[in-house]
PASEBA-1860 file (N, C-alpha, C; in nm, 3 decimals):
! residues 146
1> XXXXXXXX> -1.606/4.337/-1.383/-1.674/4.397/-1.270/-1.667/4.549/-1.274 ~ -1.596/4.605/-1.369/-1.581/4.750/-1.373/-1.710/4.820/-1.414 ~ -1.804/4.747/-1.475/-1.930/4.808/-1.515/-2.031/4.817/-1.401 ~ -1.998/4.761/-1.286/-2.089/4.762/-1.172/-2.051/4.874/-1.076 ~ -2.152/4.935/-1.013/-2.123/5.037/-0.912/-2.087/4.969/-0.780 ~ -2.055/5.050/-0.680/-2.008/4.994/-0.552/-2.115/4.909/-0.484 ~ -2.240/4.953/-0.488/-2.349/4.876/-0.427/-2.361/4.739/-0.494 ~ -2.357/4.737/-0.627/-2.368/4.611/-0.699/-2.252/4.518/-0.665
9> XXXXXXXX> -2.132/4.573/-0.658/-2.016/4.492/-0.622/-2.032/4.434/-0.482 ~ -2.078/4.517/-0.390/-2.098/4.471/-0.253/-2.200/4.357/-0.249 ~ -2.312/4.375/-0.319/-2.416/4.271/-0.321/-2.363/4.143/-0.385 ~ -2.285/4.154/-0.489/-2.230/4.035/-0.554/-2.134/3.962/-0.461 ~ -2.050/4.035/-0.390/-1.960/3.971/-0.294/-2.039/3.907/-0.180 ~ -2.139/3.979/-0.132/-2.219/3.929/-0.019/-2.288/3.798/-0.055 ~ -2.359/3.796/-0.167/-2.434/3.675/-0.202/-2.344/3.567/-0.261 ~ -2.231/3.606/-0.316/-2.132/3.505/-0.356/-2.076/3.432/-0.235
17> XXXXXXXX> -2.049/3.508/-0.129/-2.001/3.447/-0.005/-2.108/3.355/0.054 ~ -2.235/3.399/0.052/-2.343/3.315/0.103/-2.359/3.189/0.019 ~ -2.344/3.201/-0.112/-2.353/3.083/-0.199/-2.239/2.986/-0.169 ~ -2.120/3.040/-0.145/-2.009/2.953/-0.107/-2.039/2.882/0.025 ~ -2.100/2.953/0.118/-2.137/2.891/0.246/-2.240/2.780/0.225 ~ -2.333/2.801/0.134/-2.432/2.697/0.102/-2.362/2.574/0.046 ~ -2.269/2.595/-0.047/-2.194/2.482/-0.103/-2.119/2.409/0.008 ~ -2.054/2.483/0.095/-1.977/2.422/0.203/-2.066/2.339/0.296
25> XXXXXXXX> -2.177/2.395/0.341/-2.266/2.325/0.434/-2.327/2.202/0.368 ~ -2.378/2.218/0.246/-2.440/2.104/0.179/-2.339/1.994/0.146 ~ -2.218/2.033/0.111/-2.114/1.933/0.083/-2.077/1.857/0.209 ~ -2.062/1.928/0.319/-2.031/1.860/0.446/-2.146/1.770/0.489 ~ -2.269/1.818/0.475/-2.385/1.736/0.508/-2.389/1.610/0.422 ~ -2.364/1.626/0.294/-2.362/1.512/0.202/-2.249/1.415/0.240 ~ -2.134/1.469/0.275/-2.021/1.385/0.315/-2.055/1.303/0.439 ~ -2.113/1.369/0.540/-2.144/1.298/0.664/-2.257/1.197/0.645
33> XXXXXXXX> -2.353/1.228/0.559/-2.458/1.129/0.529/-2.398/1.007/0.461 ~ -2.303/1.030/0.375/-2.236/0.920/0.305/-2.146/0.842/0.400 ~ -2.076/0.912/0.487/-1.981/0.848/0.577/-2.050/0.766/0.686 ~ -2.147/0.824/0.752/-2.209/0.758/0.868/-2.326/0.667/0.832 ~ -2.399/0.701/0.727/-2.519/0.624/0.693/-2.507/0.550/0.561 ~ -2.394/0.564/0.494/-2.374/0.502/0.363/-2.490/0.535/0.269 ~ -2.528/0.662/0.270/-2.643/0.709/0.193/-2.594/0.787/0.071 ~ -2.638/0.745/-0.045/-2.605/0.815/-0.169/-2.736/0.845/-0.241
41> XXXXXXXX> -2.762/0.973/-0.269/-2.887/1.013/-0.331/-2.872/1.039/-0.480 ~ -2.752/1.038/-0.532/-2.727/1.054/-0.674/-2.657/0.931/-0.729 ~ -2.663/0.915/-0.861/-2.595/0.800/-0.923/-2.446/0.800/-0.892 ~ -2.387/0.918/-0.894/-2.243/0.929/-0.867/-2.219/1.044/-0.769 ~ -2.104/1.043/-0.708/-2.067/1.152/-0.619/-2.051/1.283/-0.694 ~ -2.004/1.274/-0.818/-1.987/1.394/-0.900/-2.121/1.459/-0.929 ~ -2.222/1.377/-0.954/-2.356/1.431/-0.980/-2.410/1.500/-0.855 ~ -2.389/1.441/-0.741/-2.433/1.503/-0.616/-2.367/1.639/-0.598
49> XXXXXXXX> -2.237/1.647/-0.625/-2.165/1.773/-0.614/-2.219/1.875/-0.713 ~ -2.247/1.831/-0.835/-2.300/1.923/-0.937/-2.435/1.979/-0.895 ~ -2.521/1.897/-0.838/-2.652/1.945/-0.794/-2.636/2.045/-0.679 ~ -2.545/2.017/-0.588/-2.519/2.110/-0.477/-2.471/2.245/-0.531 ~ -2.381/2.243/-0.626/-2.330/2.367/-0.685/-2.441/2.441/-0.759 ~ -2.527/2.368/-0.830/-2.638/2.433/-0.900/-2.735/2.499/-0.802 ~ -2.759/2.437/-0.689/-2.846/2.498/-0.587/-2.787/2.630/-0.539 ~ -2.659/2.632/-0.511/-2.593/2.754/-0.466/-2.592/2.860/-0.577
57> XXXXXXXX> -2.571/2.816/-0.701/-2.571/2.910/-0.814/-2.710/2.972/-0.831 ~ -2.813/2.890/-0.818/-2.950/2.943/-0.827/-2.973/3.049/-0.721 ~ -2.934/3.018/-0.598/-2.952/3.114/-0.489/-2.882/3.246/-0.520 ~ -2.754/3.238/-0.557/-2.679/3.361/-0.579/-2.735/3.441/-0.696 ~ -2.770/3.374/-0.806/-2.824/3.447/-0.921/-2.957/3.514/-0.888 ~ -3.043/3.443/-0.817/-3.172/3.502/-0.781/-3.152/3.623/-0.691 ~ -3.062/3.613/-0.595/-3.038/3.726/-0.506/-2.970/3.842/-0.580 ~ -2.878/3.812/-0.670/-2.816/3.919/-0.750/-2.923/3.998/-0.824
65> XXXXXXXX> -3.013/3.927/-0.886/-3.116/3.993/-0.966/-3.211/4.071/-0.877 ~ -3.256/4.008/-0.769/-3.353/4.075/-0.682/-3.294/4.199/-0.617 ~ -3.167/4.196/-0.586/-3.103/4.312/-0.523/-3.043/4.410/-0.624 ~ -3.063/4.384/-0.754/-3.016/4.478/-0.855/-2.868/4.472/-0.885 ~ -2.807/4.356/-0.861/-2.662/4.345/-0.880/-2.625/4.250/-0.993 ~ -2.719/4.212/-1.077/-2.687/4.117/-1.185/-2.664/4.189/-1.316 ~ -2.753/4.278/-1.352/-2.742/4.349/-1.479/-2.666/4.479/-1.458 ~ -2.581/4.514/-1.556/-2.513/4.643/-1.549/-2.610/4.750/-1.596
73> XXXXXXXX> -2.569/4.874/-1.580/-2.656/4.986/-1.619/-2.681/4.988/-1.770 ~ -2.589/4.933/-1.848/-2.601/4.939/-1.994/-2.686/4.826/-2.051 ~ -2.712/4.722/-1.972/-2.786/4.607/-2.023/-2.936/4.633/-2.017 ~ -3.010/4.557/-2.097/-3.155/4.566/-2.099/-3.211/4.447/-2.020 ~ -3.244/4.466/-1.893/-3.287/4.352/-1.811/-3.419/4.291/-1.857 ~ -3.509/4.371/-1.913/-3.637/4.315/-1.959/-3.614/4.214/-2.070 ~ -3.531/4.249/-2.166/-3.501/4.157/-2.277/-3.431/4.033/-2.225 ~ -3.335/4.051/-2.137/-3.264/3.936/-2.081/-3.357/3.846/-2.001
81> XXXXXXXX> -3.451/3.904/-1.927/-3.546/3.823/-1.849/-3.633/3.739/-1.942 ~ -3.676/3.797/-2.054/-3.757/3.722/-2.150/-3.674/3.609/-2.212 ~ -3.551/3.639/-2.248/-3.463/3.536/-2.307/-3.438/3.424/-2.206 ~ -3.410/3.460/-2.081/-3.389/3.357/-1.978/-3.513/3.272/-1.958 ~ -3.631/3.334/-1.961/-3.755/3.259/-1.943/-3.774/3.159/-2.057 ~ -3.750/3.203/-2.179/-3.764/3.114/-2.295/-3.662/3.000/-2.288 ~ -3.538/3.033/-2.253/-3.436/2.928/-2.237/-3.476/2.828/-2.129 ~ -3.530/2.878/-2.020/-3.574/2.791/-1.912/-3.685/2.697/-1.956
89> XXXXXXXX> -3.783/2.752/-2.025/-3.893/2.667/-2.074/-3.843/2.563/-2.174 ~ -3.751/2.602/-2.260/-3.695/2.506/-2.356/-3.619/2.395/-2.285 ~ -3.539/2.430/-2.186/-3.466/2.328/-2.110/-3.561/2.233/-2.038 ~ -3.663/2.288/-1.976/-3.758/2.205/-1.903/-3.836/2.115/-1.998 ~ -3.883/2.173/-2.110/-3.962/2.092/-2.203/-3.878/1.984/-2.270 ~ -3.752/2.013/-2.298/-3.664/1.911/-2.358/-3.630/1.799/-2.262 ~ -3.640/1.827/-2.133/-3.605/1.724/-2.035/-3.722/1.633/-2.000 ~ -3.841/1.668/-2.044/-3.959/1.586/-2.015/-3.971/1.476/-2.119
97> XXXXXXXX> -3.909/1.365/-2.092/-3.911/1.252/-2.184/-3.920/1.123/-2.103 ~ -4.004/1.031/-2.146/-4.012/0.904/-2.074/-3.885/0.819/-2.092 ~ -3.804/0.855/-2.190/-3.682/0.778/-2.218/-3.561/0.827/-2.140 ~ -3.577/0.935/-2.069/-3.467/0.986/-1.986/-3.520/1.013/-1.845 ~ -3.533/0.908/-1.765/-3.589/0.925/-1.631/-3.496/1.006/-1.540 ~ -3.557/1.081/-1.452/-3.480/1.163/-1.359/-3.439/1.083/-1.236 ~ -3.524/0.988/-1.195/-3.494/0.905/-1.079/-3.496/0.759/-1.120 ~ -3.389/0.687/-1.088/-3.379/0.544/-1.115/-3.331/0.476/-0.987
105> XXXXXXXX> -3.404/0.378/-0.942/-3.369/0.303/-0.820/-3.350/0.394/-0.699 ~ -3.431/0.498/-0.689/-3.425/0.588/-0.575/-3.311/0.688/-0.577 ~ -3.238/0.697/-0.687/-3.127/0.791/-0.699/-3.149/0.880/-0.821 ~ -3.113/1.007/-0.805/-3.128/1.096/-0.920/-3.021/1.063/-1.024 ~ -3.058/1.085/-1.149/-2.966/1.058/-1.259/-2.914/1.190/-1.316 ~ -2.823/1.180/-1.409/-2.769/1.301/-1.471/-2.875/1.375/-1.553 ~ -2.989/1.312/-1.575/-3.098/1.379/-1.646/-3.160/1.491/-1.564 ~ -3.122/1.506/-1.439/-3.173/1.613/-1.353/-3.110/1.748/-1.388
113> XXXXXXXX> -2.995/1.746/-1.453/-2.921/1.871/-1.479/-3.000/1.964/-1.570 ~ -3.059/1.912/-1.676/-3.130/1.999/-1.770/-3.253/2.065/-1.706 ~ -3.340/1.991/-1.635/-3.452/2.062/-1.572/-3.408/2.158/-1.461 ~ -3.299/2.127/-1.392/-3.248/2.221/-1.291/-3.199/2.350/-1.357 ~ -3.129/2.337/-1.469/-3.087/2.456/-1.543/-3.208/2.534/-1.593 ~ -3.307/2.462/-1.642/-3.429/2.528/-1.688/-3.498/2.601/-1.575 ~ -3.507/2.536/-1.459/-3.568/2.600/-1.343/-3.490/2.724/-1.303 ~ -3.358/2.717/-1.311/-3.275/2.832/-1.276/-3.307/2.951/-1.368
121> XXXXXXXX> -3.317/2.927/-1.497/-3.348/3.035/-1.590/-3.489/3.091/-1.566 ~ -3.586/3.005/-1.537/-3.722/3.052/-1.508/-3.722/3.133/-1.378 ~ -3.648/3.086/-1.277/-3.641/3.159/-1.150/-3.573/3.294/-1.167 ~ -3.475/3.302/-1.257/-3.411/3.431/-1.285/-3.514/3.530/-1.337 ~ -3.596/3.486/-1.431/-3.701/3.574/-1.486/-3.803/3.610/-1.379 ~ -3.842/3.511/-1.299/-3.940/3.536/-1.193/-3.885/3.635/-1.090 ~ -3.758/3.623/-1.056/-3.698/3.716/-0.960/-3.698/3.858/-1.016 ~ -3.668/3.871/-1.145/-3.669/4.005/-1.205/-3.810/4.062/-1.207
129> XXXXXXXX> -3.910/3.981/-1.243/-4.048/4.029/-1.243/-4.094/4.066/-1.103 ~ -4.058/3.987/-1.005/-4.093/4.018/-0.866/-4.027/4.148/-0.823 ~ -3.903/4.167/-0.862/-3.832/4.292/-0.830/-3.903/4.411/-0.891 ~ -3.945/4.400/-1.018/-4.019/4.508/-1.082/-4.150/4.537/-1.011 ~ -4.222/4.431/-0.974/-4.349/4.446/-0.904/-4.331/4.517/-0.771 ~ -4.232/4.477/-0.694/-4.207/4.538/-0.564/-4.166/4.684/-0.580 ~ -4.081/4.714/-0.678/-4.039/4.853/-0.700/-4.155/4.941/-0.742 ~ -4.241/4.891/-0.830/-4.358/4.969/-0.872/-4.453/4.992/-0.756
137> XXXXXXXX> -4.470/4.891/-0.673/-4.559/4.905/-0.557/-4.502/5.007/-0.459 ~ -4.371/5.004/-0.436/-4.308/5.101/-0.347/-4.317/5.242/-0.404 ~ -4.298/5.255/-0.536/-4.310/5.386/-0.599/-4.451/5.440/-0.585 ~ -4.550/5.353/-0.600/-4.690/5.394/-0.587/-4.719/5.437/-0.444 ~ -4.669/5.362/-0.347/-4.690/5.399/-0.207/-4.621/5.531/-0.174 ~ -4.501/5.551/-0.228/-4.430/5.677/-0.206/-4.505/5.793/-0.270 ~ -4.562/5.771/-0.388/-4.638/5.874/-0.458/-4.766/5.907/-0.382 ~ -4.832/5.804/-0.327/-4.956/5.825/-0.252/-4.932/5.902/-0.123
145> XX> -4.815/5.885/-0.062/-4.782/5.955/0.062/-4.758/6.103/0.038 ~ -4.714/6.138/-0.081/-4.684/6.279/-0.111/-4.810/6.349/-0.140
END
């Protein structure tokens, strides 16, 4: 964390705390659905927990990138965004197989992990591109006002 400035550290703590809150709320919701309604939406409880954690990780990573707290000053975010996008597409394309169904008997299977990871990498790239677009638009508006 020493490569990050104070703003980046603050944003990482802020969205890390929010991601933890997401995990906590979704885990409690899942627990109560299981306890009171005997409802299980994943093949196993471990899979349900993994999906909940992935959702929170996606949220925190997207917010880190959008708020400028993911890449250090020395890293090349454009190159990383392209690499993440390619990794995401590879994960998604590898998961599209009729022999590995995502839903069986109304419950998600462990085959959901790969497309979720792929979606996370694609969303990381999309968040970075959106951040660039918003910054360029703001710069243009600031330039037009002068």
